N, C-alpha and C positions, 0 to 999 in steps of 0.2 A: 499566453493570452491575457492572463489576469495580473501580470507582474506589476504594471503601473498602479493598478487599484490596490494590490497587496502592499506595495511600498507606502502609498498614501495612508492607508489605514494603520499600518505599523507605526508611522510617525505620529499619527493622531493619538494612538494608545500610549505611546512613549511619554507624551506630554501629561498624561493622566496618572502615570505611575508615581508612587511615593506620596500621594495626597491622601491624608487620613479621612477627609470629607470633601465631597464635590459640591461646589456652590452652583448657583444658577448660571453664573458667567462661565464656569468650566463646562457645564453641560451644553450651553449654547455654542461655545467655541468648538467643542468636539463635534456637535451636530453640523455646524457650518463646514468644518473640514471634511466630514463624511459626505455631505451633500456635494461639495466640489469634486471629491474623488469619484463619486458615482456619475456625475454629469460628464466628467472627463473620460470616463469609461464608456460613454455613449449609452447609458441606461435611459430608458424613456422617462420623460418628465413626470407623468402621473405616478409611475412606480417610485421615483425618487421622493416625491411629496409624501406618499403613503408610508414609505419606509422611514423617513426622518420623523414624521409625526408619531409613529409607533415607538421609535427609539427614545425620543424626548419624553413621551408620556411615561414610559416604563422607567427611564433613568431618574425621573423625579419621584418615583414611587418608593415604598418602604423597602423593597428588596435591595435598593442601592444605598439609601440613607442609613439603614441599620447594619449594613454589611461591614465586616472587618477590613475588607479590601475593595473599595468602591470601583477602582479601575478594572479589576477582574470581572466585577458584576456587569460593567458596561460592555466589556468584550463579549461576555456571555449573551447579553441582550442582542448585540449586533449579530452574533453568530446565529442565534435563534431566528432573528428577523430575515437574515440572508437565506436560511433554510426555508422559511415561509415563502419568500418571493420566488425561490427556485422550484417550488411545487410541493414542499412539505415532505410527504413520505414517498418512497420509491414506488413507481408504478410498474407493475408486471404485465406481461402479455396475457391477453385473454385467449384461451384455446377453445375451439369448438367442441361440443359434446360428441358430435359425430364428425370424424375427420373427412376431408382435409380442412385444416384451419387456413383461411384465406387472409393474407396480409397485402394490402395495396399501398404502394409507394407513390406519393405525389409531390410536386414541387416545381420550381423554376429550372430552366435549362442551365446547366453548369453547377447545380447544387451538389452534384455527386451521387445521384440516385443509383446509377448503374453499378458503380463500385461499391456503394453501400449495400446493394442487394446481395453482392457476393459476400461481404463482411457479415451481414445478418444471416445468410445461409450457412456460413462456416460456424458462426456462433451457435446457431440452433443445432447444427450437426454435433457440436461439442456437448450440447445439452441432451443428446440422445434422440433427436428427431431426424426425420428423413425429408429435407426440404427440396422443393422443385422451383427453380427460377423460370419465370415466364417473360418472354420478350414481347412486350406490347408497345415499345417505342419503335415504331416502323417508319418514322420520318427523318430522324437525325441520321446523317451518313454514318454507316458502320456501327450503329448502336447495337444491332443484333449480334454482329461479330464480336464486339467488345464484351457483351454479356456472356457469350459462349466462352471466351477466353477467361473471363473472371470466374465463371462457374467451374471451369476445368482446374484452375489454380486453387479454388476453394474446396475442390473434391466433392461437388454436389451436382445434381442433374439439372439440365436445362431443357425447356420446351420452346423451340423456335421454328415453327413450321413455315413462316414467311421470311423472305430474304431481307425485307425492310427497304431502306433508301426510298421511301415513298410508295412502296408496293405492299398491299395487304390491308386487311381490316382489323384494327387492334381490338375492337369489341368482340369480334368473332373468335379471335385467338384467345382472349381471356375466357370466353365461355367454354371453348374446347379444352382448355387447360385443366379444368376441374375434372372432366371425365378421364382425361389422360392421367391425372394424379391418382384417381381412384383405381384405374387399371394397373398402374405401376406401384401402387401401395406407397404413395408419398403422403405423409400426414400434415405437411405444411406447404402452402403454395404462396410464393412471393411474386407479386405482379409488378413489373417495372414499367411504368407509364412514361409517356412523352412529356417533355417540358417545353417551355417557350422562353423567349427573351424578356417577356413582360406579361402582365396579367391581361388576358383578352377573353372574349366570349367563346371563341372556338376551343381554347384550352379547357375552360370550365365545362363546356358542354361535353367534350370528349371524356374528361375525367368523370363526370357525372354518369355518362352512359356506361363506362366500364364498371363503375361502382354498382349501378343498377343490375348489370349483367351477372356479376359474380357474388353480390351481397357479401362484401368482406367482413370478417370478424374484427379486423383492425385496419383503419386507414391512418397511415403514418405520413406526416408532412415533413419532408426533408428540407432543412434550412441550412444554408451556408452561414456559419457563425461569424464570418468576416464581413458581412455586408451591412452590419450596423442596424440603424433604425428602420431601414427599408424592409428588413426581415420581418419586423413586427407588422408593418402595413400589409405585406404580402400574406402573412399568416392570417390576419383578420379577413382579408378578401377570400382566401381559400375556405376559411371556416364558414363564412356566410354563403359562399357559392357552392361548394362541394361538401364541406363538413369533414372534419378529421378527428381522430380519437387521441392521438398523441403526437409528439414532436420528436424528430431525430436531428441532432446537431452534427453537421459534418465540418471538417477542417478546424476542429477545436484546438489543433496544435499551431495554428497560425499566429501572427504577431499583431492581429487587430485588437481592438480594445475590449471586445467581449460583451458589449452592452446588450446584444441580442439575447444571449443566454440568460442574462439577469432580468430581461424584460418580458420575454415571449410567454412564459408560463403565467405570469401575473396578468398580462393584458388579455390573452386569449382564453384563459381559464382551462387550458389543456396542458397537461404535464409533459415535461421532457422525459422520454423513455430510454433513449439510447444516445450515445455520444461517440463520434469517430475522432480519434486524436492522432492520426498518422496516416501514412500512405500504405502501409502493409495491411494485409487482410486480418492480422491479429490485433491491429490497433483499433479495437472496437469493444465496447462493453456497455452494460446497463448503466443508466445515469442515476447516481445517488445524490440527492440534494444536500444531505448532511455532510457527505464527504467532500463535495465541491466547495461548500462553505468553509470547511476546515482548510482546504488548500488555499482559498482566497485569503484567509486570515493567517496563513503561514503556520498552521498547526499540523500540516502533513496529512497523509492518508494511509495509515498503517493497515487498515482493513483491506484496501485494494491491493496493497503490497503482499499481504498474507495470501489473498486469493490467487494472485499471480504465481506465488511460490508453490501453492498447493497444486495448481494446474501443471506446473513445470516439473517439480521434483516428485519422484515416487517415494513412498514410505520405505520400501525395501532398500533403495539406494541410500536414503538418509540414514537408516539404521546401520547399514554396512559401513558407511563413512564414519559414523559415530564410534563404532566398535574399533575401527582402525586407529582412530585418534586416541581412544581410551587405553589401548594396549601398548605396553612397552614404550612409554613416553612418546607415543605418536610415530614411532619409527616405521610402522607398517604403512603409514600414509605417504605415498610416493608422488613424484611429479606427474605421473599418469593420472592419479586421482585428482591432483590439483587442476590439471588441464580439463578433466571431465567436469569438475565443479564449475570452473570458469565458463565453459561452454554452456552449461545449464543456466547460469546467470544471464548469459547473453541472449538465451531464448526468451527470457522474461521481458526483454526490450532494452532500450537505451539505458546505459549506466546513469547518465545525468537525470533521466526521468525517474529512475528507481530511487536515486538519492533525494530527488525533490519530494518524494512521498514521505520521507522521514520527518518527524517533528523537529522544529528548530533549524531546518536547513534553509529557510527563507533568508537568514542572515548571511548565507554563504553562496548566494546566487552566482556571483562572479567566478568563484572557484569552481562551482559545479559546471557552469557554462564553458569554462576553459578546459574541461576534461576532454582529452583526445581519445575518441572511441577506438582509434587505430592502435592504441597501446596494447589493448587486449589481443589484437591480431599479431602484434610483434612478439608478445609474450608466448603466444601459441606457436609461432614460428621457431622461437628459440628452443622450446621444449621438444618440438617435433624434429629438430635437427640433432637431438641427442640419441645415443644408442639406448636400447632397452636397459642395459646394465647401469648406465648413467642416470636414467630416470628413476630406477629403483633405489640406487645409492648415490646421491649427488656428491658425497664426500670424496669419491674417486676422481672428480673433475679437477685436473691439474692445469697448469699453464698451457700445455700443448693441446689438451682437449678443449679448453676454452677458446683457443684460437680457431680450432676446426669448427666448433659449434657456431662461433661468430661469423665465420666465412659462409657456412651453410645457410644461416638465417639472415644474412645481409645486415648485421648490426655490429657495433663496436664490441671489443672484448670486455670492456668495462660493464656493458649492459648485461652480458652473460653472468659476470661475477656478481653484479648487483641483484639479479633475479635469484640466484642460488642463495645469497645471504638473506634476502627477503623471505624466501621460501622457508628457510630454517627458523627464522623468527616467527613467521606466521604459524608454522607447525607447532612450535613450542607453546605459543599462546593458546591456540585452539585445543591442543592436548591438555593443557592445564584446565581450561574451561570444561572440556569433556569429562575430565576426571573429578569434577566437582570443586576444583580449587577456586573457580570464579575469576574475577578480574584482579590483577595484582594491586597491591597498595591500599587495600580496604580491610584492615584487620578487624576481627571481632564481629563482622556481619556475615551470617551464613550465606555461602554461595558467592561471596564477594572477595575472596582471597584471605590470606592470613590463616584461616581455618584451623584444623586440628593441631598442627605442629606448633603454632604460636600459643594455643591454649595450654598445651602440655608443658611448654617451656615456662609459662606463667605459673602453672600449678606447681612445678618443680621448685621454682624460686620461693614459693609461698610456704613450702614445708619447713618445719622446725623453727626454733626460736633463734633469732639473730644473736651472735656473740659479739661482745664489745672488742674493739681493736686495742684498747688500753689494757696492758697485762695486769696491772694492779686491780683495775675494776673487774676484769674477767675473773681473777682469783677470788675476789670478794663475792662475786655472783655465784661461783662454784661452791664456795664454803657455805653460803646461805642456802643453796639448793640441797646440799648434803644434810645440813641441820634440819631442814624441812622434812626430808625423807625419813630421818631418824625419829623425828617427832611423830610422823604419820605411822611409823611402824609400832611405836609405843602405844599410840591411842587406838589403833585399828587400821585395817587395810583399806584399800580403795573402795571395797564393796561393803565396808562397815564390819568386816570380819575380825575377830580377835587374832592377835599375833601378826597381823599384816599380811602374810602370805596365805592365800586361800588353799585349803586342803592339807595344811601341815598338821595341826592338832585339832582339826575341825571335823565333826561328823554331822551328817544330815539328821534331822529329826526323824522319829519313828514313822510318822505319817508319810514322809517323802520316801523312806526306805521301802515301805509297803507299795507305794505308787510305782517306784522304779523297779519293783520285783526283786 
């Protein structure tokens, strides 16, 4: 969604690099480019004006003029201002002191409230709660049935006493759901309300009646991130008519310009709390302004990547794999283990999305977008077409076995050969890293390769005095060394002892003899 904005900002910062000092003209030029980038991204004009004014004021200050690298300071300022207009700190859900906590979803029709109710329910279930979805959208055709299906897929309970399709009183359903939740021991109630095609008095009145009936702890306004500036106008109308505590952005994975996300928190004064960035129920998470700003500026989002990994990978499995890689040059790590690891990564989401979270990947957008997600499925098919013995020891795979595996997985023989070769290379590299060798080609840095072996070699070469390659000079050096030893023996030993060799004609003083017994 923010690709165009990211590219524009990257080009602006590129023009600032290499300058030891920024002039007024440089700052004005950069500010103009940033302004154009934000306006093209459909950011609200008042937000753009405030943003540019703050950036220019800070860029002219001491923190940039006295900096060793002014361009990096400008990037830092833009990053901090982006975090500010996105809401500042991450806003968490407020839970009631006495359960159940009531969360009411409001918004226009088509914003994705019903699907988002399931996503929020699954997310809360993962946090250790017991959510209940309540079907209060009784007017849209099949809305009740859709919520029931979504709840079943999310593995959470649903309360839908009315069939919907224009039948039933949504206010009464909302009231009854609180007692039902207490009886069934649900600590969170998520109320899915009806939406409309536009802002009208009937929608506002019904939403206000449901709000008064259940006294929600949180009213979340669901906004389609793809509808641009109209999202801001709608949010302001809801804020004034019904009131809401936080914003949820849906369809953040779309190809729209994303101005709503950058405008809504600043204009309404309500923070974005959650973001939905895909069609699957797992494509949902808390909204972090600092991480979103990092993504927009092409700095990646490593924290979100780590959190996804922690949710997907178990500590026991990770330790088990590490021990396999560390032992006997990684030969215990089989193709079965490789397949298991690959399937775990797939659970984290799209490969291209995961790569996009890494810092510096903004310059490789085309390569990331060209990744074929089906390659993982083809690799899995090849491995599953092997026998258990072949997965354990791929070295036994000869020409006839490759032909059989290729036929069973529907690929070319060359694809099987390539997979096995890549597996050996990957195992060798991962084993080296697991054993503490680090990355190859970086000698002298702990954990970055080269390591102990290279240091020992250097120490061995350093031992002793180098001998000359000239026989005459070498003989002269040896004679000089012998003469020096004779002189040392005549004058005293290395320890200043008479006679040169300690212990030959030398006795300890009486005091030392008494001390030694």
